[in-house]
C-alpha positions as CSV (number, residue, x, y, z in Angstrom):
1,M,136.9,119.5,37.3
2,A,134.1,117.2,36.3
3,D,130.5,117.9,37.0
4,Y,129.9,115.5,39.9
5,K,126.2,116.0,40.0
6,E,126.0,115.0,36.3
7,M,128.2,112.0,37.0
8,A,125.7,110.9,39.8
9,R,122.8,111.4,37.4
10,R,124.6,109.2,34.9
11,W,125.2,106.6,37.6
12,F,121.5,106.5,38.6
13,S,120.2,106.5,35.0
14,E,122.8,104.5,33.0
15,V,124.2,102.1,35.5
16,M,121.5,101.5,38.0
17,S,118.3,102.1,35.9
18,E,119.6,100.7,32.6
19,G,122.2,98.2,33.9
20,K,125.1,99.5,31.7
21,T,128.0,98.1,33.8
22,E,130.5,99.2,31.2
23,V,129.9,102.8,32.4
24,I,131.3,101.9,35.8
25,D,134.9,101.9,34.4
26,E,134.3,105.4,33.1
27,L,132.8,106.9,36.3
28,C,134.9,105.0,38.9
29,A,138.7,105.0,39.5
30,P,140.5,101.7,38.9
31,D,141.3,101.5,42.7
32,F,137.7,102.4,43.7
33,V,136.7,101.3,47.2
34,D,133.1,100.7,48.4
35,H,133.0,101.0,52.1
36,D,129.5,99.4,52.2
37,P,129.5,96.6,49.7
38,L,126.5,94.2,49.3
39,P,127.1,91.1,51.5
40,G,128.9,88.5,49.4
41,T,130.5,91.1,47.0
42,T,134.0,92.6,47.2
43,A,134.7,96.3,47.9
44,D,136.3,96.9,44.5
45,L,135.2,97.5,40.9
46,A,134.5,93.8,40.3
47,G,132.3,93.8,43.4
48,L,130.5,96.9,42.3
49,K,129.8,95.4,38.9
50,D,128.6,92.2,40.6
51,F,126.3,94.3,42.9
52,V,124.7,96.0,39.9
53,A,124.2,92.7,38.1
54,Q,122.6,91.1,41.2
55,I,120.3,94.0,41.9
56,R,119.3,94.3,38.2
57,A,118.6,90.6,38.1
58,A,116.4,90.8,41.2
59,F,114.7,94.1,40.1
60,P,114.9,94.2,36.3
61,D,112.6,97.2,36.0
62,M,114.5,99.1,38.7
63,Q,114.5,102.9,38.3
64,M,116.8,105.1,40.5
65,T,116.1,108.8,40.7
66,A,118.0,111.6,42.3
67,D,116.0,113.5,44.9
68,D,118.9,115.6,46.3
69,L,122.5,116.1,45.1
70,I,124.9,118.2,47.1
71,V,128.5,118.7,46.1
72,E,131.2,120.3,48.2
73,G,134.8,120.1,47.0
74,D,135.6,116.6,46.0
75,R,132.5,115.1,47.9
76,L,129.0,114.3,46.8
77,A,126.0,113.5,49.0
78,A,123.0,112.0,47.3
79,R,119.5,111.1,48.4
80,S,117.7,108.9,45.9
81,T,114.6,106.8,45.5
82,I,114.7,103.2,44.1
83,R,111.6,101.7,42.6
84,G,111.2,98.3,41.1
85,T,109.5,94.9,41.0
86,H,111.0,92.0,42.8
87,E,111.2,89.5,39.9
88,G,114.4,87.5,40.9
89,D,116.2,86.2,43.9
90,F,117.6,88.9,46.1
91,M,119.9,88.0,49.0
92,G,118.3,84.6,49.3
93,I,114.7,86.0,49.1
94,P,112.9,84.4,46.2
95,A,111.0,86.6,43.7
96,S,107.8,87.9,45.1
97,G,106.4,90.0,42.3
98,K,106.0,92.8,44.8
99,K,106.7,96.4,43.9
100,V,109.1,98.3,46.2
101,E,110.0,102.0,46.7
102,V,112.8,102.8,49.1
103,S,115.1,105.7,50.0
104,N,118.8,105.4,49.4
105,Y,121.7,107.6,50.5
106,D,125.2,107.8,48.9
107,F,128.3,109.7,49.8
108,V,131.1,109.7,47.2
109,R,134.7,111.0,47.3
110,F,136.1,111.9,43.9
111,E,139.8,111.9,42.8
112,N,141.0,112.8,39.3
113,D,137.4,113.2,38.1
114,Q,136.3,109.7,39.0
115,A,134.6,108.2,42.0
116,A,137.3,106.9,44.4
117,E,135.3,105.9,47.5
118,H,131.7,105.3,48.3
119,W,129.7,105.0,51.5
120,G,126.0,104.2,51.3
121,A,122.9,103.3,53.1
122,I,119.5,102.0,51.9
123,D,116.4,101.9,53.9
124,S,116.7,98.1,54.3
125,D,113.9,97.9,56.9
126,A,111.4,99.4,54.5
127,L,112.7,97.2,51.7
128,M,112.4,94.0,53.8
129,E,108.9,95.1,54.9
130,Q,107.8,95.7,51.3
131,L,109.2,92.3,50.3
132,G,107.1,90.7,53.0
133,V,110.1,89.2,55.0
134,A,109.9,91.6,58.0
135,P,107.0,92.8,60.0
136,P,105.9,96.5,59.7
137,G,107.8,98.8,61.9
138,S,110.7,96.4,62.4
């Protein structure tokens, strides 16, 4: 059995923080399903790669760090922090130059030592507040 915590750390560092989308094919199953894709992307590997490309274009200095990783059987729960500077268009929001720091939550089911399914949530209210497109406390 693969070390799912180490796989998550690789995801955060190599894929999200460094933008190495080629690592996605190693970490994720060919029939991977994302149950919470970014609007405008598909729920498969192609959509996942598109998501990473979009987020890295909007926040090119993005760093994602694991705060908590919990594994039980074939499931992983992760709480992470995303930090970056908004330097490109993000979901129709033009670059603002603002620095953001938001919490993120991921739940992954593994099959044959690869990520097979993903569910996630980001603190989108905090993100929109920090980008200046939502009032505080919205």
